[in-house]
C-alpha positions in Angstrom: 36.2 -82.4 -23.0 36.6 -85.9 -24.7 38.1 -88.6 -22.1 41.1 -90.8 -22.9 40.1 -94.1 -24.1 41.0 -97.0 -22.1 42.0 -99.0 -25.0 44.3 -96.9 -26.9 43.0 -96.0 -30.3 39.6 -97.1 -29.6 37.9 -94.0 -28.7 34.1 -94.2 -27.1 32.2 -91.1 -26.3 30.0 -90.0 -23.4 26.3 -89.6 -24.2 26.9 -85.7 -24.7 29.8 -86.2 -26.8 27.8 -88.6 -28.6 25.3 -86.0 -29.4 27.9 -84.0 -30.6 29.1 -86.8 -33.2 25.2 -87.5 -34.2 25.0 -83.7 -35.0 27.8 -84.1 -37.2 26.8 -87.0 -39.0 23.3 -85.9 -39.2 24.4 -82.7 -41.1 26.6 -84.3 -43.3 23.8 -86.9 -44.3 21.3 -84.1 -44.7 23.8 -81.9 -47.1 24.7 -85.3 -49.0 21.2 -86.3 -49.7 20.3 -82.9 -50.9 22.8 -83.3 -53.4 21.2 -86.5 -54.6 23.8 -89.1 -53.0 22.5 -92.4 -52.1 23.5 -94.2 -48.8 24.9 -97.4 -49.0 26.9 -99.7 -46.6 29.5 -102.6 -47.2 30.7 -105.3 -45.3 33.5 -104.4 -42.8 35.5 -107.5 -44.0 37.3 -108.0 -47.4 40.1 -110.3 -48.8 43.7 -109.3 -48.2 44.1 -109.7 -51.9 41.2 -107.2 -52.5 42.4 -104.6 -50.1 46.0 -104.6 -51.0 45.8 -104.2 -54.7 46.7 -100.5 -54.6 49.0 -98.5 -52.0 51.4 -99.6 -49.7 49.5 -99.8 -46.3 49.7 -103.4 -45.6 51.3 -102.8 -42.3 48.3 -101.1 -41.2 45.8 -103.7 -41.9 44.2 -105.7 -39.4 43.7 -109.4 -40.3 40.8 -111.3 -39.2 40.6 -114.9 -38.0 39.1 -116.8 -35.2 40.9 -117.7 -32.0 40.3 -121.6 -32.6 39.9 -123.4 -35.7 37.6 -126.3 -36.3 40.1 -128.9 -34.8 40.3 -126.6 -31.5 43.8 -125.4 -32.2 44.8 -121.6 -32.3 44.2 -120.3 -35.6 47.2 -119.0 -37.5 46.7 -116.2 -40.1 48.6 -116.2 -43.2 49.3 -112.5 -44.3 50.3 -114.1 -47.7 47.3 -115.7 -48.4 45.2 -113.3 -51.0 41.9 -114.9 -49.8 42.6 -114.5 -46.0 40.4 -111.9 -44.4 40.7 -108.3 -43.0 39.1 -105.3 -41.8 38.8 -102.6 -44.3 41.1 -99.5 -43.8 39.1 -97.2 -45.8 35.8 -97.1 -47.7 36.8 -96.6 -51.2 38.5 -99.8 -52.0 35.4 -102.1 -50.6 33.1 -99.4 -52.7 35.1 -100.0 -55.7 34.2 -103.8 -55.2 30.9 -103.2 -54.4 30.4 -101.2 -57.6 31.9 -104.1 -59.9 29.9 -106.8 -58.0 26.5 -104.8 -58.3 27.1 -103.1 -61.5 24.0 -104.8 -63.5 21.8 -103.4 -60.4 23.1 -99.8 -60.7 22.2 -96.6 -62.5 25.6 -94.5 -63.7 26.8 -92.5 -62.7 26.1 -93.6 -59.5 26.3 -91.3 -56.8 26.6 -92.7 -53.2 27.5 -91.5 -49.6 28.4 -94.1 -46.9 29.1 -93.6 -43.2 31.0 -96.4 -41.5 33.6 -97.6 -39.2 37.2 -98.2 -40.4 40.3 -99.7 -38.9 43.7 -99.1 -39.4 46.8 -100.3 -37.2 48.5 -96.8 -36.6 50.1 -95.5 -33.7 47.3 -93.7 -31.9 47.8 -90.1 -31.3 45.6 -86.9 -31.4 43.8 -87.2 -34.5 44.6 -90.9 -35.4 42.8 -93.6 -34.0 42.8 -97.5 -34.9 38.9 -97.7 -35.1 37.4 -94.5 -36.4 34.3 -93.3 -38.4 34.5 -92.0 -42.2 31.7 -90.1 -44.2 32.7 -90.7 -47.8 30.7 -89.5 -51.1 31.6 -90.8 -54.4 30.7 -90.7 -58.1 31.4 -93.3 -60.5 30.8 -93.8 -64.0 30.8 -96.7 -66.4 33.4 -96.5 -68.8 33.7 -92.8 -68.4 33.2 -90.0 -66.0 33.1 -86.2 -67.0 35.5 -84.2 -65.1 32.8 -81.7 -64.2 32.1 -84.3 -61.3 35.6 -83.6 -59.8 34.5 -79.8 -59.5 31.0 -81.1 -58.0 32.6 -83.1 -55.3 34.8 -80.5 -54.0 31.7 -78.0 -53.8 29.3 -80.5 -52.1 32.0 -81.2 -49.4 32.8 -77.4 -48.9 29.0 -76.9 -48.3 28.8 -79.7 -46.1 31.8 -78.9 -44.0 30.5 -75.1 -43.9 27.3 -76.3 -42.3 29.3 -77.7 -39.2 30.0 -75.9 -36.2 34.0 -75.8 -36.8 36.4 -73.5 -37.3 37.4 -72.1 -41.2 38.7 -74.8 -43.2 40.6 -74.8 -46.6 40.4 -77.6 -49.2 43.9 -77.8 -50.6 43.5 -79.2 -54.1 46.1 -80.5 -56.7 46.3 -82.8 -59.7 48.1 -85.8 -60.0 48.4 -85.1 -63.8 50.1 -82.0 -63.5 52.7 -83.4 -60.9 53.3 -86.7 -62.7 53.6 -84.5 -66.2 56.0 -81.9 -64.5 58.3 -84.6 -63.0 58.3 -86.5 -66.7 59.1 -83.3 -68.1 62.1 -82.5 -65.9 63.2 -86.2 -66.8 62.3 -88.2 -63.4 60.5 -91.3 -64.8 59.6 -92.5 -61.3 56.7 -90.4 -61.0 55.1 -92.4 -58.5 58.0 -92.3 -56.3 58.6 -88.9 -56.7 54.8 -88.5 -55.4 55.6 -90.7 -52.4 58.6 -88.5 -51.7 56.9 -84.9 -52.0 53.8 -86.3 -49.9 56.3 -86.2 -46.7 57.1 -82.7 -47.3 55.5 -81.4 -44.6 56.5 -84.1 -42.2 60.4 -83.9 -42.8 60.9 -80.7 -44.8 62.5 -79.7 -48.2 66.0 -80.4 -47.5 65.3 -84.1 -46.5 62.9 -84.7 -49.2 65.5 -83.3 -51.5 68.0 -85.9 -50.3 65.4 -88.5 -50.6 64.7 -87.6 -54.5 68.2 -87.5 -55.2 69.2 -90.8 -52.9 66.3 -93.0 -53.8 65.5 -91.7 -57.5 68.6 -90.6 -58.9 67.6 -86.8 -59.4 70.0 -84.3 -59.8 70.1 -81.2 -57.9 68.5 -79.1 -60.6 65.7 -81.7 -60.8 65.1 -81.9 -57.3 65.3 -78.2 -57.1 62.4 -78.1 -59.5 60.2 -80.7 -57.9 60.6 -78.9 -54.8 59.6 -75.6 -56.3 56.7 -76.7 -57.7 55.4 -78.1 -54.8 55.8 -74.5 -53.0 53.0 -73.0 -55.5 50.0 -71.9 -53.7 47.1 -69.6 -54.7 43.4 -69.3 -54.0 42.6 -68.3 -57.5 43.9 -69.6 -61.0 47.2 -67.7 -61.1 49.0 -71.0 -60.2 48.7 -71.7 -64.0 51.0 -68.9 -64.8 53.6 -69.6 -62.0 53.9 -73.3 -63.4 54.0 -72.2 -66.9 57.1 -69.9 -65.9 59.1 -73.0 -64.6 59.4 -73.6 -68.4 58.9 -77.3 -68.2 56.9 -78.8 -71.1 54.9 -82.1 -71.1 51.2 -83.0 -72.6 50.1 -84.6 -69.4 51.1 -81.5 -67.5 48.8 -79.4 -69.7 46.0 -81.6 -69.1 46.3 -81.6 -65.3 46.8 -77.8 -65.4 43.5 -77.4 -67.4 41.6 -79.7 -65.0 43.0 -78.0 -61.7 42.1 -74.7 -63.3 38.5 -75.9 -64.0 38.2 -76.7 -60.2 39.7 -73.5 -58.5 37.6 -71.4 -61.0 34.5 -72.8 -59.8 35.3 -72.7 -56.3 36.2 -68.9 -56.4 32.8 -68.2 -57.7 30.9 -70.6 -55.4 33.0 -71.4 -52.5 35.0 -68.2 -52.2 37.9 -68.5 -49.7 37.3 -72.2 -48.8 39.5 -73.8 -51.6 43.1 -73.3 -52.7 45.4 -74.8 -55.2 48.2 -76.4 -53.3 50.6 -78.1 -55.6 52.6 -79.8 -52.6 49.4 -82.1 -52.0 50.3 -85.8 -53.7 48.0 -88.3 -51.3 50.1 -91.5 -50.5 47.7 -94.0 -52.1 48.6 -95.3 -55.6 45.1 -95.5 -56.9 44.7 -91.8 -57.5 45.0 -90.4 -61.0 43.9 -86.8 -61.2 42.4 -84.4 -58.8 43.8 -85.0 -55.4 42.3 -83.0 -52.1 43.4 -82.8 -48.3 41.5 -80.1 -45.9 42.8 -78.7 -42.6 41.2 -76.7 -40.0 42.3 -73.0 -40.1 44.6 -72.7 -36.8 44.2 -76.4 -36.3 46.8 -77.5 -39.2 48.8 -79.9 -36.8 45.6 -82.0 -36.7 46.2 -83.2 -40.2 43.5 -83.7 -42.9 40.1 -83.9 -41.8 38.9 -84.8 -45.3 41.0 -86.2 -48.3 40.5 -88.2 -51.6 40.3 -87.6 -55.1 40.0 -89.1 -58.8 40.6 -92.7 -59.3 40.2 -94.3 -62.9 41.5 -97.6 -62.7 40.5 -98.6 -59.0 37.3 -100.5 -60.5 37.2 -102.7 -63.6 35.7 -105.9 -64.5 37.3 -107.2 -67.7 37.2 -104.4 -70.5 34.6 -102.6 -68.2 36.3 -99.6 -66.3 34.3 -97.6 -63.6 36.2 -94.4 -62.9 35.4 -92.2 -60.1 35.7 -89.4 -57.8 35.5 -89.1 -54.2 36.4 -87.4 -50.8 36.1 -88.8 -47.1 35.6 -86.6 -44.2 37.5 -88.1 -40.8 34.6 -87.8 -38.7 36.2 -89.3 -35.4 39.1 -87.0 -36.3 36.8 -84.0 -36.5 34.7 -84.9 -33.7 37.9 -85.4 -31.1 39.4 -82.0 -32.1 35.9 -80.7 -31.5 35.4 -82.1 -28.3 38.8 -81.6 -26.8 39.0 -77.8 -27.9 35.4 -77.4 -26.6 34.6 -75.8 -30.0 31.1 -76.5 -29.7 28.5 -76.9 -26.6 25.1 -78.8 -26.8 22.0 -77.1 -25.1 21.6 -80.2 -22.9 23.3 -83.7 -22.3 20.1 -86.0 -23.0 17.5 -86.0 -25.9 14.5 -85.8 -23.1 12.6 -82.7 -22.9 10.2 -83.6 -20.3 10.2 -85.6 -17.2 6.5 -86.5 -16.0 6.8 -86.6 -12.2 4.6 -89.0 -10.1 2.3 -88.0 -7.3 1.9 -91.8 -6.3 3.5 -95.2 -7.3 0.2 -96.1 -8.3 0.1 -93.0 -11.1 3.0 -94.5 -13.4 0.4 -95.9 -16.0 -1.4 -92.7 -16.2 2.0 -90.8 -16.3 2.7 -93.3 -19.3 -0.5 -92.1 -21.2 0.6 -88.5 -20.7 4.4 -89.3 -21.9 2.8 -91.5 -25.0 0.6 -88.1 -26.0 4.0 -86.0 -25.8 5.8 -88.2 -27.9 3.0 -88.6 -30.4 3.7 -85.2 -31.0 7.6 -85.4 -31.2 8.5 -84.4 -28.0 11.2 -86.6 -25.9 9.7 -87.8 -22.6 10.7 -89.9 -19.6 8.7 -90.9 -16.9 9.9 -91.0 -13.2 10.7 -94.2 -12.0 9.1 -93.8 -8.4 7.0 -91.3 -6.5 9.6 -89.5 -4.7 9.1 -85.8 -3.3 8.8 -83.6 -6.2 12.1 -81.9 -4.9 14.0 -85.3 -5.5 12.0 -85.6 -8.9 13.0 -82.0 -10.0 16.6 -82.7 -8.8 16.8 -85.9 -11.0 15.6 -83.6 -13.8 18.1 -81.4 -13.1 20.9 -83.9 -13.1 20.1 -85.6 -16.2 19.8 -82.0 -18.0 16.1 -82.3 -18.7 14.4 -78.7 -18.8 10.7 -79.6 -18.0 9.0 -81.4 -15.2 5.4 -82.2 -15.8 3.0 -82.5 -12.8 -0.7 -83.9 -12.4 -2.4 -83.2 -9.5 -5.1 -85.3 -7.6 -8.1 -83.6 -9.5 -6.4 -84.3 -13.0 -4.8 -80.8 -13.7 -1.6 -80.8 -15.8 1.0 -78.2 -15.2 4.6 -78.1 -16.6 7.5 -76.2 -14.8 10.7 -75.0 -16.6 13.3 -75.8 -13.6 15.9 -73.3 -15.5 13.7 -70.3 -14.5 11.0 -71.6 -12.4 8.5 -70.8 -14.1 5.3 -73.1 -14.0 2.2 -72.9 -15.9 -1.1 -74.9 -16.9 -0.6 -77.3 -19.6 -2.5 -80.0 -21.9 -0.5 -83.0 -23.0 -2.6 -82.8 -26.2 -1.4 -79.5 -27.2 1.4 -78.2 -25.2 4.8 -78.2 -27.1 8.2 -76.5 -25.8 9.7 -73.7 -27.6 11.4 -74.8 -30.7 14.8 -74.3 -29.2 14.2 -76.6 -26.3 12.2 -79.0 -28.6 15.6 -80.9 -29.6 19.2 -80.8 -28.5 21.0 -78.1 -30.4 24.5 -78.0 -30.9 26.2 -74.9 -31.4 29.6 -73.2 -31.7 31.1 -72.4 -28.6 31.5 -68.6 -27.7 
């Protein structure tokens, strides 16, 4: 079970917990690369002006400054200075800057994945940390980006999450064009404001959202009712189209959004059945999303919040008249791993990578033991050498305490044997050819139960 961090909001894993996190990261990396995504890493620091170009999360951004300036006095950060430095709060905004600065060196559409730490000054709670790891995939075009990539991104994430030892999940997908066109069609012109209010639906409930729409945006009872009625539509197939049409609202942008969402859901029904739903309550709080928007929940763990979110952004990255539209999704790795550990959803086959401990007969045999270990490591077998020549019983207990399944012995005549300390079986072995069974060669992470 995951420990409580000594500094709230900044989790640290024990070695066996880190093995679970590494399994998650390796699985995601493998899936992303199988789909042709290239790995990049951006700097942890951006300018405040760059970070705050879109969205309203400035209260969550960590500013960066030296404790002492060049004159030896305490440094003062000026939050109003757009050139002041701050830690990035997500990976999408830095990626947009990266694309603009490196456009001359990239082949478009550019497919990238990025796995890095990010920082947000949120109130720490289960599933929310101040320092956490995200795993993002994005596809960015030069000038235009076919909508088909919105469909592909959703399918890649569904495949990646399906490969993890986690509970069942659902990608809840909506389209900003659909929502904004609908609001515009019922006479609500501040569509961004309506989206921000609808985004609070699950947190504060329909009645309070209706009050927000009326008090802050001037909506009538009928307009608020229609906006909330749209947000209640949820289907696992394309039947949402008829349900929206039945509300009787007409708007060209609404038609465009309906068509795009229909394409995503239609493909998902065929290629990721049961994993994707059309959920017209999904809004996403950040302002840079312009089309498809996604949030993902674990079935039975909905209170954890979204473990994967993102969408389409057409105007986040630009250089003069040159635009770089993109679509991407971000998996909250730390949120996901925290739940996996706290609920003991998976188990590791052992707590360390080491498969073999080479025991010592005498302290003088340490160099010879290292030669044996080198042969085993050369064939991909993780191996340690005992530090001193204690009684064999103590060396076996050390291996057991570390979670190492095999102990290697060499007698005075140079004969080698290896002991499985779990079963007690001991056999003759040659360091040039012996290999443990596949299930013992590496740490395996499997679903508990």
